[in-house]
C-alpha positions as CSV (number, residue, x, y, z in Angstrom):
1,M,143.4,186.0,134.0
2,N,141.4,185.0,131.0
3,I,137.9,186.2,131.3
4,S,135.2,186.3,128.2
5,R,133.3,189.5,128.8
6,I,130.9,191.9,127.2
7,M,129.0,195.5,128.5
8,I,125.9,195.6,126.8
9,A,125.2,199.3,126.7
10,A,122.6,202.3,125.3
11,P,122.8,206.3,124.4
12,A,120.1,206.4,126.9
13,S,117.8,204.7,129.6
14,A,115.0,203.0,128.6
15,G,116.9,201.9,125.2
16,G,116.5,197.9,125.6
17,K,119.6,197.2,127.6
18,T,118.1,194.9,130.2
19,S,116.0,193.2,127.6
20,V,119.2,192.4,125.6
21,T,121.1,191.1,128.6
22,I,118.9,189.2,130.2
23,A,118.4,187.2,126.6
24,L,121.4,186.8,126.5
25,L,122.1,185.4,130.4
26,G,119.0,182.9,129.3
27,I,120.7,181.7,125.5
28,F,124.2,181.5,127.6
29,K,123.3,179.7,130.0
30,E,120.8,176.9,128.2
31,A,124.7,176.4,126.3
32,G,126.2,175.5,129.6
33,Y,129.1,178.5,129.3
34,N,127.7,179.7,133.4
35,P,127.6,183.3,133.0
36,V,127.5,185.8,135.4
37,S,126.3,189.2,135.5
38,V,127.2,192.6,136.7
39,K,125.4,195.9,136.7
40,S,127.6,198.9,136.6
41,G,126.2,202.0,139.0
42,P,124.0,202.0,141.9
43,D,121.2,200.3,140.7
44,Y,119.5,197.2,142.6
45,I,116.5,196.3,140.1
46,D,118.5,195.4,137.5
47,P,120.9,192.5,139.0
48,L,117.4,191.1,140.8
49,F,116.1,190.1,136.9
50,H,119.5,188.9,136.1
51,R,119.5,186.7,139.1
52,E,116.5,185.3,138.3
53,I,117.1,184.6,135.0
54,S,120.9,183.5,135.2
55,G,120.4,181.7,138.7
56,V,124.1,182.8,140.0
57,E,125.0,186.0,141.7
58,A,124.8,189.4,139.9
59,Y,127.3,192.3,141.1
60,N,127.4,195.9,141.0
61,L,130.8,198.0,140.2
62,D,131.2,201.5,140.1
63,T,134.2,204.0,139.5
64,Y,132.5,206.2,141.3
65,F,132.6,204.0,144.5
66,T,136.0,202.5,143.7
67,N,138.8,203.7,142.1
68,E,140.4,201.6,139.0
69,E,142.6,199.3,140.9
70,V,139.6,198.6,142.9
71,T,137.1,198.1,140.8
72,R,139.3,195.3,138.5
73,Q,140.1,193.6,141.7
74,L,136.6,193.7,142.7
75,F,135.7,192.3,138.4
76,M,137.9,189.4,138.8
77,E,136.5,188.0,142.0
78,D,133.2,188.4,140.6
79,A,134.1,186.5,137.6
80,K,135.9,183.4,139.2
81,G,134.3,180.1,138.4
82,H,132.0,181.7,135.2
83,G,132.7,180.8,131.6
84,I,131.4,184.4,130.5
85,V,130.5,187.9,132.4
86,F,128.0,190.7,130.9
87,M,127.8,193.6,132.1
88,E,124.8,195.6,131.4
89,G,125.4,199.7,131.5
90,V,123.1,202.5,133.4
91,M,121.6,205.4,132.2
92,G,123.9,206.5,128.7
93,L,126.9,205.3,127.9
94,Y,129.0,208.1,128.6
95,D,126.4,209.1,131.2
96,G,128.7,209.1,134.8
97,V,128.4,211.7,138.0
98,G,126.3,214.7,137.4
99,G,125.2,213.0,134.1
100,V,128.2,215.3,132.9
101,L,131.6,213.3,134.0
102,E,132.9,210.1,132.5
103,E,133.6,208.9,136.2
104,G,130.9,206.6,137.2
105,S,129.8,206.1,133.9
106,S,129.2,202.6,132.2
107,Y,132.1,203.9,129.3
108,A,134.6,204.6,133.0
109,L,133.9,201.0,133.8
110,A,134.2,199.1,130.7
111,K,137.8,201.5,130.2
112,A,138.6,200.4,133.6
113,T,138.0,196.5,132.7
114,D,139.3,196.7,129.3
115,T,135.5,195.0,128.1
116,P,134.2,195.2,124.4
117,I,130.8,197.1,124.3
118,I,127.9,196.5,122.1
119,L,125.6,198.7,121.8
120,V,121.5,198.3,122.0
121,I,119.9,200.7,119.8
122,N,116.4,201.8,120.2
123,A,115.3,201.7,116.2
124,K,111.6,202.7,116.4
125,G,110.9,205.6,114.3
126,A,114.0,205.9,112.9
127,G,116.1,205.2,109.9
128,R,119.1,206.1,108.0
129,S,119.1,208.3,111.2
130,L,120.4,205.9,113.1
131,A,123.8,206.3,111.5
132,P,124.8,209.5,112.6
133,L,123.7,208.6,116.4
134,I,126.5,205.3,116.4
135,A,128.7,207.4,114.7
136,G,128.7,210.0,117.5
137,M,128.6,207.6,120.2
138,K,131.6,206.5,118.6
139,S,133.5,209.7,117.9
140,F,133.6,209.3,122.2
141,D,135.0,206.2,122.0
142,D,138.8,207.1,122.4
143,A,139.7,203.3,123.7
144,N,138.1,201.6,120.8
145,L,135.6,199.7,122.6
146,I,132.5,199.7,120.9
147,R,132.7,196.3,118.7
148,G,128.9,196.3,117.4
149,V,125.0,197.1,117.5
150,I,121.8,195.4,118.1
151,L,118.9,196.7,117.2
152,N,115.8,197.2,119.2
153,R,112.3,197.9,118.3
154,I,112.8,197.5,114.4
155,S,110.6,194.9,112.3
156,E,112.9,192.0,110.2
157,T,112.1,193.8,106.9
158,F,113.4,197.0,107.8
159,Y,116.3,195.8,110.2
160,K,117.7,193.7,106.8
161,T,116.8,197.5,105.0
162,V,118.7,199.4,107.1
163,K,121.8,197.1,108.7
164,P,123.8,197.4,105.5
165,V,123.4,201.3,105.7
166,I,124.6,201.6,109.2
167,E,127.5,199.4,108.7
168,A,128.6,201.3,105.5
169,E,128.2,204.6,106.8
170,T,129.9,203.7,110.6
171,G,131.9,200.9,110.0
172,I,130.5,199.1,113.0
173,E,129.1,195.7,112.7
174,V,125.0,195.2,113.1
175,L,125.0,191.9,115.2
176,G,121.5,191.8,115.1
177,F,117.7,193.1,116.5
178,L,114.8,191.9,118.7
179,P,111.6,193.0,117.4
180,E,108.9,195.2,119.2
181,K,106.6,192.1,121.1
182,K,104.0,193.5,123.2
183,E,103.7,190.2,124.9
184,A,107.9,190.8,126.1
185,V,107.7,194.2,128.1
186,L,109.3,195.0,130.9
187,S,107.0,197.3,133.1
188,S,109.0,199.8,135.5
189,R,108.0,202.5,138.2
190,H,110.5,205.3,139.7
191,L,113.2,203.3,140.2
192,G,113.5,201.8,137.1
193,L,112.0,198.4,136.4
194,V,109.6,196.7,139.0
195,T,111.2,194.0,140.9
196,P,110.9,190.2,139.3
197,N,107.9,188.6,142.1
198,E,105.9,191.9,140.3
199,V,106.2,190.7,137.3
200,E,103.8,188.1,136.1
201,H,104.6,185.1,133.9
202,L,108.6,186.5,134.3
203,K,109.6,183.2,132.9
204,E,108.0,183.2,129.6
205,I,109.2,186.5,128.9
206,T,112.4,186.0,129.2
207,R,112.1,182.6,127.4
208,C,110.4,184.5,124.7
209,L,113.3,187.6,124.6
210,S,116.3,185.0,124.4
211,K,114.0,183.0,121.7
212,E,114.1,186.4,119.6
213,L,117.6,187.3,120.2
214,K,119.0,184.3,119.7
215,K,117.0,183.6,116.3
216,N,117.8,187.2,114.9
217,T,121.2,187.9,116.2
218,N,124.4,186.3,115.5
219,I,124.9,184.8,118.7
220,G,128.8,183.1,118.0
221,R,129.8,186.7,116.6
222,I,128.9,187.9,120.4
223,T,130.8,184.9,121.5
224,E,133.8,186.1,119.1
225,I,133.9,189.9,120.8
226,A,133.9,188.7,124.4
227,D,137.2,186.0,123.8
228,S,138.6,188.6,122.3
229,A,138.8,190.8,125.8
230,P,142.6,190.8,126.8
231,E,143.9,189.0,129.2
232,M,143.2,191.1,133.3
233,V,146.8,191.2,135.4
234,E,146.2,191.6,138.8
235,D,148.1,194.4,140.3
236,A,151.2,194.5,141.7
237,Q,150.5,196.2,144.6
238,E,147.2,195.7,146.5
239,P,144.6,198.1,146.1
240,D,144.9,200.8,149.0
241,N,141.4,200.5,150.4
242,Q,142.2,196.2,150.5
243,A,146.1,197.1,152.2
244,E,143.9,199.1,154.7
245,T,141.8,196.4,155.7
246,E,144.3,193.8,156.1
247,S,146.3,196.3,157.7
248,L,144.2,196.0,160.9
249,P,143.5,192.1,161.9
250,L,140.6,190.9,163.0
251,P,139.9,188.9,166.4
252,D,139.7,185.0,165.4
253,A,136.2,184.8,166.9
254,V,133.6,184.7,164.3
255,C,130.3,186.4,164.2
256,T,126.8,185.8,162.4
257,I,125.2,188.7,160.8
258,A,121.5,188.4,159.7
259,V,120.3,190.3,156.8
260,S,116.9,191.1,155.8
261,R,115.8,189.3,152.3
262,D,112.0,188.9,151.2
263,E,109.6,190.7,148.7
264,A,109.8,193.7,150.5
265,F,113.7,194.1,151.0
266,Q,115.9,193.0,148.2
267,F,118.1,195.9,147.5
268,F,121.1,195.1,148.5
269,Y,125.4,194.6,147.1
270,E,126.8,191.2,146.7
271,E,129.9,192.6,147.1
272,N,129.0,194.2,150.9
273,L,128.1,190.4,151.6
274,R,131.4,189.1,150.4
275,L,133.4,191.7,152.2
276,L,131.6,190.6,155.5
277,R,132.5,186.8,154.8
278,N,135.7,187.7,154.1
279,L,135.9,189.6,157.2
280,G,134.8,185.9,159.1
281,A,131.3,187.2,158.9
282,K,128.4,184.3,158.8
283,I,125.5,185.7,156.8
284,V,122.2,184.2,157.6
285,F,118.7,185.6,156.1
286,F,115.4,185.9,157.3
287,S,112.4,187.3,156.4
288,P,110.4,190.1,158.2
289,L,107.6,189.5,155.7
290,H,107.8,185.8,157.1
291,D,109.2,184.9,159.9
292,E,108.4,185.2,163.8
293,A,111.7,186.1,164.9
294,V,115.8,187.0,163.6
295,P,118.1,183.7,163.6
296,K,119.0,183.1,167.3
297,E,122.3,183.0,166.4
298,A,122.5,186.8,165.0
299,D,124.9,188.6,166.6
300,A,124.4,192.0,164.2
301,L,121.1,193.2,161.9
302,I,121.3,194.4,158.5
303,L,117.5,195.6,157.5
304,T,118.2,196.0,153.3
305,G,116.7,198.6,151.1
306,G,113.6,197.5,149.2
307,Y,109.8,198.5,148.8
308,P,108.0,197.9,152.4
309,E,105.4,200.4,151.7
310,L,103.9,197.9,148.8
311,Y,103.7,195.9,151.9
312,L,103.1,197.8,155.0
313,E,99.8,195.5,155.7
314,K,101.4,192.2,156.2
315,L,104.5,193.8,157.5
316,C,102.9,195.6,159.9
317,E,100.7,192.7,161.3
318,N,103.8,190.5,161.7
319,R,104.0,191.8,165.4
320,K,105.9,189.0,166.7
321,M,109.0,190.0,164.5
322,M,108.6,193.7,165.2
323,E,108.8,193.2,168.8
324,Y,111.5,190.8,168.4
325,I,113.7,193.2,166.4
326,Q,112.7,196.0,169.0
327,S,113.9,193.6,171.8
328,L,117.3,192.6,170.0
329,S,117.6,196.5,169.7
330,Q,117.3,196.9,173.5
331,N,119.5,194.5,174.5
332,G,122.1,196.3,172.1
333,I,122.6,194.5,168.9
334,P,124.3,196.4,166.0
335,I,121.6,197.1,163.6
336,I,122.7,198.6,159.8
337,A,119.1,200.0,157.9
338,E,119.6,201.7,154.9
339,C,116.5,203.3,153.3
340,G,113.4,201.1,152.9
341,G,115.3,199.1,156.3
342,F,115.5,202.7,158.0
343,L,111.3,203.1,156.9
344,Y,110.5,200.0,159.1
345,L,112.4,201.3,162.3
346,H,109.9,204.1,162.1
347,R,106.9,204.5,165.0
348,I,105.0,205.6,161.9
349,I,104.5,204.8,158.6
350,K,102.3,206.3,156.2
351,D,101.5,204.9,152.9
352,R,100.7,206.3,149.8
353,K,97.2,207.2,150.6
354,G,98.1,208.7,153.9
355,K,97.1,205.7,155.9
356,E,99.3,204.5,159.5
357,Y,100.6,201.5,160.1
358,Q,102.7,200.6,163.4
359,G,106.4,199.9,162.5
360,V,108.8,198.5,165.0
361,G,109.3,202.0,166.9
362,I,113.0,202.2,167.1
363,I,113.0,205.0,165.8
364,D,110.5,207.6,167.6
365,A,109.5,209.5,163.9
366,S,106.9,209.2,161.4
367,C,107.8,208.6,157.6
368,A,105.5,209.0,154.7
369,Y,105.4,209.2,151.0
370,T,106.2,212.5,149.4
371,G,104.7,212.1,145.6
372,K,108.8,212.8,144.4
373,S,111.8,212.0,144.6
374,V,113.4,213.4,147.8
375,R,117.3,213.2,147.5
376,F,118.4,211.2,144.6
377,G,122.4,210.3,143.5
378,Y,125.5,209.8,144.6
379,V,126.7,210.6,148.3
380,E,130.3,210.8,150.1
381,I,129.2,210.3,153.6
382,H,131.0,212.1,156.5
383,E,131.0,211.0,160.1
384,K,130.4,213.9,162.5
385,K,132.3,211.5,165.2
386,E,134.2,209.2,164.6
387,D,133.0,205.5,165.1
388,F,132.2,203.3,162.4
389,L,134.4,205.1,160.1
390,K,137.6,205.7,162.9
391,E,140.7,206.1,160.2
392,K,139.0,207.0,156.7
393,N,136.4,208.9,157.6
394,S,134.0,208.5,154.7
395,I,132.0,205.8,152.5
396,K,130.6,206.9,149.5
397,G,127.0,205.3,148.7
398,H,124.0,206.7,147.1
399,E,120.3,207.7,147.8
400,F,117.4,207.2,145.5
401,H,113.7,207.8,147.9
402,Y,110.1,208.9,147.7
403,Y,109.6,208.1,151.3
404,D,110.8,211.1,153.9
405,S,111.1,211.4,157.7
406,E,110.2,213.5,160.4
407,N,113.9,212.3,161.4
408,N,116.3,211.6,159.0
409,G,119.1,211.9,161.4
410,S,121.6,214.5,162.1
411,D,125.2,212.3,162.9
412,C,126.3,212.5,159.9
413,V,126.5,214.9,156.4
414,A,126.0,213.6,153.3
415,K,128.0,215.4,150.3
416,K,127.3,215.2,147.2
417,P,130.3,214.8,144.8
418,F,129.0,217.2,141.5
419,D,127.9,220.1,143.2
420,G,129.3,220.1,146.5
421,W,125.3,220.1,147.9
422,S,125.2,218.5,151.5
423,H,122.7,217.4,154.3
424,D,122.7,215.7,157.4
425,C,121.7,212.0,157.6
426,I,122.1,208.9,159.8
427,I,120.7,208.3,163.2
428,K,123.9,206.5,165.0
429,E,122.5,204.7,168.6
430,G,124.7,202.5,170.2
431,N,125.9,200.5,168.2
432,S,123.2,201.5,165.3
433,W,123.7,202.9,161.9
434,M,120.4,204.0,160.8
435,G,119.4,206.3,157.7
436,F,118.1,206.5,153.9
437,P,121.7,206.3,152.0
438,H,122.8,202.8,150.3
439,L,126.4,202.5,151.2
440,Y,129.0,200.2,149.1
441,Y,131.1,198.9,151.4
442,P,134.0,198.2,149.3
443,S,134.5,202.2,149.0
444,N,136.0,202.2,153.1
445,P,135.8,198.7,153.9
446,E,136.8,200.3,157.7
447,F,133.1,200.1,157.6
448,A,132.3,196.8,157.1
449,K,135.4,196.0,159.7
450,S,133.5,197.9,162.2
451,I,130.4,195.9,162.0
452,I,132.3,193.0,162.4
453,L,133.8,194.4,165.9
454,K,130.8,195.4,166.9
455,A,128.7,192.2,166.5
456,L,131.7,190.2,167.9
457,E,131.1,192.4,171.2
458,Y,127.7,191.7,170.5
459,H,127.9,188.3,170.6
460,E,130.9,188.3,173.8
461,R,128.5,190.1,175.6
462,K,125.5,187.1,174.4
463,A,127.7,184.7,176.3
464,D,128.2,185.8,179.3
465,D,124.8,186.8,179.9
466,E,124.0,182.8,179.4
C-alpha cells in the first residue's frame, strides 16, 4: 500500500510542531491532496485543530497503546482514501513512556510506520548552536528517518545566513522557515493548546501560517520526501487484538450509541468510534450544552472528555438534558463516562472559584478544581471483577486532570507503566463505567465489544417494554 507520509517532530514541546502541521494541512488541502492527520500520543487538542484545517477526521496512534502490528494496521485504516498523511509528534521526538523510554515516543511511531521525519527547530535566540542540536537529534536516529529541518521563529535574513552552516555541519537539508508572527500565535493552557472554538480568528491565523510556510519553504521537496516513504505491506497474520475480537462473533442486531460532542465535550479518539462502528454500532452525536434530550434511539451513552468546567453555568442550566440522562440511567442504559463526562455526572461540580453547580447527580459526590495536576500519564486499567474486560483483563489509556472527586471509584486499578505506581479508579454501577481515565479501545477491543453487548441487551429490554 503506497502512502505518502511525513512526521513533523521537534526536540521538545512548544517548538512549533502544531503551527507547521496545520500550515501544511492547509497548503496540501488547497492543492487538492485530500490530506489527513495523525497525532502521535494521547493528545486530543492538536487533532481538534487538524480537523478544523483539514476538513477530515484526525486520528491518534501510540505505540504504548498498541503494538507495532496493530499500530500499522490502524495507520493504514487512517490513511485510506487520502493523498498524504501528516503525523504530528508529541513532546520531543525521542520522549516516550516515563519521558525516558522509546516506547510511546514519536520516534517509535515513525519507526513502526516507516515514516520520514522533518524536524521543526525553534531557532529564536540561537545561531550556529542549532547545528549541534540537530546533529545530536540525528545521532539517535538509528533508522535514518530524519530527512529535513524547518526553522521556526527566525527572520529571513538570518535564515539565509545560518541555513548553509547547518547543512554543512549536519548533512541534513534545511527545507525552509516560519517567521515569528505575533498575529499567528496559538494560545495554550494546562492540556496544551486551547480548543479551536476558543481561538479568535482561527481561519485567519491558519491562512497566515500556510501563506508564510508556502512562501518560505520548499513544498515540492516536502512532497518528494513524503512520496519516498516505503510501501506498507499488511501483516500476513492478523494483529492479536483484532483476531481476538473477530473470534467472538456479535449478534446480528444493530445498536445505537449516543456520543457527546460540543464545545464542552470534544475529547474522543476516532479509532474508538471506528471500532464501535466496525462491531455493528450506529454512532449518533448529541450536545449536553444545547440539546434537551439524548436521541431517542440511543441504546448506550458515551460522555466524552473535554472542558465542562468552562461551561458550567450553561451546562447546569440545561436541567432538561440532565434529568433526561438521569432517567435513562435509572432505566439501566449503559453509560461510559470519561474525565469531563465523569465530572458532569456528579451531584455537585465546583468551579475554580468554589461556586457550586448542580450536576446530573448519578454520582453522589462533589468534584472540585485543585489548582494542580492530580494525575498525569499513561495507565493500564485492570478490573477487580471481570465485566467489561472478560478475557484480557486490562485496557490502556491515560489521565490528565486538574479536578478531583470525593469518589473516584474503586472497581478497577490503574497502574502506571514506568514506575508501577497504582491507584483505585472507576465506578461501575449496573452497565456503566465512569471515571477519570481516557481509554483507547483498540488496546483491548473486548471493551468495545462489551459496550455493544450491553447496548444490545438494553435495546431488547426497550423493545419488550414498548
